[in-house]
Every structure is written in C-alpha cells, then in structure tokens.
C-alpha positions as MATLAB code, in Angstrom:
seq = 'MNKTIDEKYVVDGYVFSTEAEYKDALNEKKGVDYMKSRTNMNNVQNVKEVYEKVLEKNIFKTQIGYNFMRELQEVLMKSSLVSAEEIKNIPVEGREDKRTLETNKQLRERIKNIEADYKNKFFNSIFLNVALIIVIIVIIVITMNSKNTNILNYKNRLDAEYTSKEDDLAEWEEELEEREKMLESEE';
ca = [
       0.000    0.000    0.000;
       1.359    3.401   -1.004;
       1.043    5.833    1.945;
       0.776    9.541    1.380;
       2.393   12.090    3.672;
      -0.952   12.486    5.467;
      -1.058    8.775    6.249;
       2.390    8.174    7.686;
       1.052    7.790   11.254;
      -1.421    4.905   10.818;
      -2.413    2.407   13.529;
      -5.233   -0.104   12.942;
      -6.681    1.944   10.083;
      -6.642    5.257   12.027;
      -4.478    8.124   10.795;
      -2.954   10.258   13.547;
      -1.912   13.833   12.874;
       1.215   13.996   15.003;
       4.033   11.657   15.828;
       3.206   11.954   19.540;
      -0.405   10.824   18.956;
       0.907    8.016   16.748;
       3.262    6.819   19.497;
       0.433    6.991   22.047;
      -1.736    4.891   19.732;
       1.042    2.305   19.288;
       1.466    2.097   23.071;
      -2.275    1.706   23.531;
      -2.335   -1.024   20.868;
       0.358   -2.922   22.778;
      -1.632   -2.451   25.993;
      -4.864   -3.612   24.347;
      -3.134   -6.688   22.885;
      -1.663   -7.494   26.308;
      -5.049   -7.120   28.064;
      -6.783   -9.229   25.420;
      -4.201  -11.978   25.873;
      -4.737  -11.915   29.678;
      -8.528  -11.518   29.718;
     -11.034  -14.292   29.082;
     -13.603  -12.367   26.999;
     -16.158  -15.154   27.665;
     -15.983  -14.581   31.436;
     -18.255  -11.553   32.056;
     -16.889  -11.003   35.566;
     -13.307  -10.738   34.220;
     -14.469   -8.377   31.477;
     -16.307   -6.215   34.036;
     -13.211   -6.034   36.294;
     -10.960   -5.026   33.390;
     -13.530   -2.522   32.126;
     -13.943   -0.836   35.518;
     -10.202   -0.813   36.249;
      -9.418    0.784   32.875;
     -12.189    3.368   33.421;
     -10.912    4.122   36.916;
      -7.319    4.649   35.755;
      -8.391    6.541   32.620;
      -5.684    4.793   30.619;
      -6.807    5.313   27.032;
      -6.619    8.566   25.101;
      -6.795    7.446   21.460;
      -9.343    5.714   19.272;
      -7.424    2.416   19.625;
      -8.109    2.319   23.367;
     -11.667    3.597   22.971;
     -12.409    0.780   20.517;
     -11.215   -1.779   23.082;
     -13.327   -0.111   25.781;
     -16.349   -0.250   23.471;
     -15.670   -3.928   22.801;
     -15.631   -4.615   26.561;
     -18.784   -2.524   27.014;
     -20.622   -4.514   24.326;
     -19.685   -7.828   26.010;
     -21.142   -6.473   29.268;
     -24.318   -5.182   27.530;
     -24.964   -8.549   25.871;
     -24.610  -10.340   29.195;
     -27.602  -10.975   31.391;
     -25.357  -10.962   34.475;
     -24.739   -7.181   34.337;
     -27.537   -4.612   34.248;
     -27.346   -1.605   31.921;
     -27.268    0.754   34.946;
     -24.092   -0.920   36.248;
     -22.199   -0.261   33.015;
     -20.481    3.105   33.226;
     -20.131    5.270   30.147;
     -16.748    5.715   28.514;
     -15.360    9.228   29.083;
     -13.776   10.655   25.944;
     -11.175   13.291   26.567;
     -10.677   16.155   24.166;
      -7.387   16.973   22.515;
      -6.123   18.599   25.691;
      -4.070   15.766   27.080;
      -0.961   15.809   29.273;
       1.241   17.123   26.442;
      -1.154   19.991   25.818;
      -1.344   20.773   29.521;
       2.458   20.719   29.725;
       2.664   22.916   26.640;
       0.157   25.334   28.192;
       2.174   25.312   31.404;
       5.343   26.050   29.433;
       3.557   28.857   27.584;
       2.325   30.355   30.855;
       5.857   30.118   32.240;
       7.264   31.832   29.130;
       4.631   34.557   29.407;
       5.552   35.095   33.072;
       9.231   35.331   32.112;
       8.464   37.794   29.313;
       6.268   39.859   31.648;
       9.028   39.910   34.277;
      11.537   40.918   31.610;
       9.321   43.778   30.409;
       8.665   44.889   33.996;
      12.414   45.038   34.592;
      12.927   46.973   31.376;
      10.062   49.324   32.298;
      11.478   50.070   35.763;
      14.979   50.498   34.325;
      13.554   52.918   31.763;
      11.756   54.926   34.456;
      14.921   55.043   36.580;
      17.000   56.185   33.600;
      14.448   58.863   32.652;
      14.336   60.224   36.218;
      18.147   60.276   36.325;
      18.283   62.159   32.998;
      15.698   64.704   34.208;
      17.773   65.315   37.347;
      20.917   65.776   35.232;
      19.105   68.267   32.970;
      17.839   70.236   35.990;
      21.374   70.346   37.463;
      22.769   71.557   34.129;
      20.124   74.305   33.943;
      20.843   75.436   37.529;
      24.576   75.526   36.858;
      24.045   77.434   33.628;
      21.736   79.977   35.307;
      24.254   80.649   38.062;
      27.239   80.825   35.731;
      29.176   84.099   35.347;
      29.377   83.580   31.599;
      26.729   84.839   29.222;
      24.696   82.055   27.702;
      21.338   81.493   26.054;
      19.505   81.251   29.377;
      20.846   84.422   31.033;
      21.911   86.631   28.117;
      19.196   89.272   28.622;
      19.973   89.813   32.274;
      23.701   89.796   31.608;
      23.414   92.264   28.718;
      21.143   94.550   30.739;
      23.591   94.475   33.632;
      26.541   95.072   31.304;
      24.882   98.036   29.550;
      23.745   99.490   32.861;
      27.304   99.215   34.116;
      28.632  100.920   30.935;
      26.013  103.685   31.250;
      27.063  104.261   34.836;
      30.713  104.372   33.774;
      29.894  106.803   30.967;
      27.866  109.008   33.304;
      30.800  109.122   35.739;
      33.252  109.887   32.973;
      30.981  112.647   31.671;
      30.854  114.218   35.122;
      34.635  114.087   35.362;
      34.942  115.734   31.984;
      32.552  118.499   32.958;
      34.516  119.128   36.150;
      37.780  119.318   34.226;
      36.210  121.655   31.713;
      35.038  123.945   34.512;
      38.514  123.882   36.053;
      40.083  124.782   32.776;
      37.665  127.630   32.199;
      38.272  128.991   35.668;
      42.022  128.939   35.108;
      41.766  130.899   31.921;
];
C-alpha cells in the first residue's frame, strides 16, 4: 500500500496527525493486545473487572483504546449478568491531554518570564528617565548661576553690562565736565 504524507502515522486503520499521537496509539495497541491476551472475553466477571479498572485509571486517550473499551462494554451489555445501569459510560477526553497541559504550562511560564523581563525593562527605563531629568535640571541650575553669558541668562547679563557701561559713561561725563570747569576757571 502506497502511503501519502498524510497517512504516515497509521495504527489499525486510524491516521494520527502527530508523531506523539501516533506513538500513544502504538502504546495503547500494545496495551490492548496485552489485556486481550490476559482476559477471558467469555468470562463476564473478568471483562467487568478489566472494564472498571481501565475506566478508573483513565488509561486510554486514542481511538485504539476507545475501541477496546467499546468492545468490553458490548460484552457487558450482551450479558444478562450485568444490568445496563451498572455499566459506566466511557469518558472521551478532548485533545487537551498531558502534552497539551504541559505545553500550556510552558507557555504560561514563558509569558511570566516575558512579563518579568518587560517589567524590569520598564522600571529600568523609568529610573533612567528620572536620572536624565535630574541631570538636565542640574545643568540648567549651573548654567543659570554661571558668570558667563549664555542662552539662558543673556538678557539679564546684557542689561547688567549696559547698565554698568552707562554708569561708567555718566561718571566719565561728570569728570569731563569738572575738568572743563577747572580749565575755564584757570583761563
């Protein structure tokens, strides 16, 4: 038989989509074969014990195991020794098995790690921004108190400088007038 890519994971006529499901089905097939070899299918009491034990332990997760469970259930239903009320239904689990739960757990763990990483980056960013704001404020204070003329204090400095020059000129003018008066009085 020529198998396509879609049918590379086949067990008892069932195609499984992943290698993990395929391996689970192979394991279940081995388990089913072992139980069949150890169970007298004509002895209803043995069948009932196996059926209840397998239900209790929730062993099967693939169609291979479910088929075996159904086979046991049908033997019990055909028997007059077991009433229909005594036969428990077969629980069928969804796709969320142990691997999926582990994968979800790993995803949650990764999300927690990413969240912690972003929280650290966020707090580092806030700390760096606060530090930069403090540095800028210190630079502005130093610049404002500097004796040199700069873009922040140029108006005040120029006003003070021109006022000082005007005062110097006014003094010089007074001195000149006094000298002129002295010279005129000497003549």
